[in-house]
C-alpha positions, 0 to 999 in steps of 0.5 A: 119169667112166667110158669112155662118158662120157670118151668123151662129153666127146671128142666134145663137144670135137671137136663145139666146135672145128669149130664155133669154132676155138679159143674166145676165151673161157668164156661161147662154150664154154658157149654152143656146148654150149647150142647143141648141145642139151645140158641142164643135167639131161643133163650129169652122167649123160651127161659126168660133171660136175655142171653145164654151167659145170664141164663148159665150164671143163674143155673151157676147159682144155683148148683152153688146152694149147699143142697147141691154140694154132694151132687153127682150124675149117675156115671160119677156114682158108678165111678165111685163106686168102684173106686171104693171098692178097689180102695186099699184100707188106709192102715198097711199092716192091718189083717187085710193089707196081710191077706192082700200081700198074701194073695197078691205076691201068690199071683205073682210067684204063680206066673213062675208055675209054666216055668217051674214045670219046664224045670221040674221036666227037664230035671226028671225026665231030661225034656220039656217043651223046648229043651232036650238034655241030650241035644249036642252043641250045634243042636242047641244053637239052632233051639236057643237062637231059635227062641232068643228070635221068637222072644226078641220078634215078639216082645213089642207085640207082647208088651202092646198086647199087655197096655191095649188089652188092658185098657180096652177090657178095664174100660169094658169096650169088648169088642175092641179088646177082642179086635186088639188081640187078633190084630196084634197076634196076626202081625206077630206072626208075621213078623217072624215069617219076615225074619226068616225071609230076611234071614234064610236070603241073608244065609243063601247069600252069606252061607253061614250055617246048614239049611236045615239048620236055618229051618230048625232055628226059624221052626222054633222061633215061629211056635215059640213066637205064636205061644208068647202071642197067645198066652199074652192076652190070658195074662192081660185078661187075668186069666193066667191060670190058663197059662199053666193048663196050657203049658202043662198039657203040651208039656205033657204031650211032648213027655208022652210023644218022647217015651211011647213013641219014636217021634223025632224030638223036634217034632214033639216039641212043635207039637207040644208047642202047638197043642199048648197054643191051640189050647190057649186059642180056644180058650181065649176065644171062647172067653171073649165071646162069651164076654161079648154075649154077656155084656154090651160093648161101648163100641165098634168103632175101630181106631185109626192105624196111625193112631194105634201106633202113635199110642202103642209106639214106646210101649212096642220098643221097650218091649223089644229092646228089653228082651233083647237086653235079656239075651244081649249076653249070651249073643256076646258070649257065644260069638266070642272066641277068646279062651274058646274054639268055636266052629261058627259065628254063633255057638252054644256054650253049656255051662255059660248057659247053666249059670244063667238059667240058675241067676233068672231064678232071681227074676222069676222068684221076685215077680209076686213082689212085683205083682203085689207092689203094684197093685198095692201103689194103685190102691193107696193112689186112689185111697189118698187122693180121696182123703187128701184135699189138693191143697195137701199135695205135698203130704199126698206125694209124701205118703206115696214116697214112704210106700215106694221105700216099703215096697223097695224094702220088701223087695230087698228082703225077699232077694235075701231069701231067694239068694240063700236058695240059690245058694243052696241049690248050687251047694246041697248035694240035693240041688243042682248035682242030683237033679243033673248027675253032675257038679257045677263047673267053676264057670257056671258058678261064676256067671251065676253070680255076676247074672243074679246080681245083674237080675236083681238090679233088672228087676228093681228097674222093672219095678221102677218102670211098673210105676211109671206105666201106671200114669202114662209115662213110657217114655222114660222106660224106653230112655232107660232100657237103650241106655242099658242095652248100649251098656250091656253090648259095648262092656260085654264086647270089650270083656268078652273079647279082651279077657275070656268069652264068659265076661260077657255077663258083666256087660248085662250086670253093668247094663242092668245097673245102669238101667236101675239107676236111670229108672230110679232118676225118672221115679224121684222125680216121678214121686216128687211130682206125683200130683201132677203125674196122676191129675195129667194121666187122667 
């Protein structure tokens, strides 16, 4: 090589280093040389080698020298710095780990605050953002059915928001995060409108309810569904405090209209929900625009619709089936005439609903453990893969499995505390009786106990699902929720028709058990081959 050719080779080495860091093999060097526009016919004249292969061999040997052992390009150094900032400390029981547990558990429980606001409001004032203690059974049927339709219709979109928006946001593609939010909200709202049109036509052909009933039911489903759609991005973007603010403002307006005006209860509910939704939208718009101005987005290339559907299809179906599963027992119980008279195809039953409302406290109050467990899993995943070489993959898998078992023990320990709290609420004078001036019926207590067991199983299944989702194993939770939904429906229908309507709750309990066991099976395989799934995900 002459001096000019040596200088050209030196510049080429720098270019390869800046693009790749230390190349992992010879093929990377060859591909990089070709990507830089260097042709086979130019190699001998410009670099003094007879082919790209011989040039690549020479450069790859240079990168193999000891001086290049820790070579990284700029992007690798940035990623490494971020990883070290996110990595947990190695000791699970250190003071920092305790602090992390308190913060993340508190963050998870804080998600219960919007629900707690509604509970406090109905206990103290007899009204909340979408409930009213003086509704008769037919009015309650219209409202609750509307709420169920709103949740189920938007459940898939809410799940996709959680996945898609989080992905773009943490990859700092802020334009696409904003684009996804607006599109998903639009399509979710259109879905509710389509369901209403279909339901109205069906009710016109087979008149099951009055027109006023259908309009009230649709209005609640539209407003509740829209509220869920605009709150979901705040959760995904870690702006969860704004959810509490929005719900608080909406509830405050509903209470003010109730006590100081003669506005009908339906309209004050709708006004409160609209205010909560608008508050979220205005903040979301400001937050996204502020972020877009502050930081440059990586791209403005919108993905193809078919590709977006393919990537999110399993998440979408899981969201629909999950919410359908949660409400399935009510649909089954309230459509059963065994041991009660029902004037309509679907008719609200107060004692059953009270029992299930108490039972679902398990799911909400265990949310903090779920938040902490997944955050801890992600931190330890980064930490253990850095301190263990690939040949020690079995040790890596064992340590992560041990962490999973500790999280399960923590969940079960917390469950015992929630069970004691629920028992006190049901039995002590300061509990349910003090809040509603009446004792719980035997039916409510029975439904609450069976429902609580079901929600414990469901929570464990959700924890397993969150582990699977962290490394893109999205098909397995879908299989599990479909199996659970079928079990819930079949067993619930049989028991509620053969014994009594309230035994629909057993369907929820058995379905949740199936969900837990199926996700356990998948999670066991997941941790056994965690090194593979970790590699495949990235």
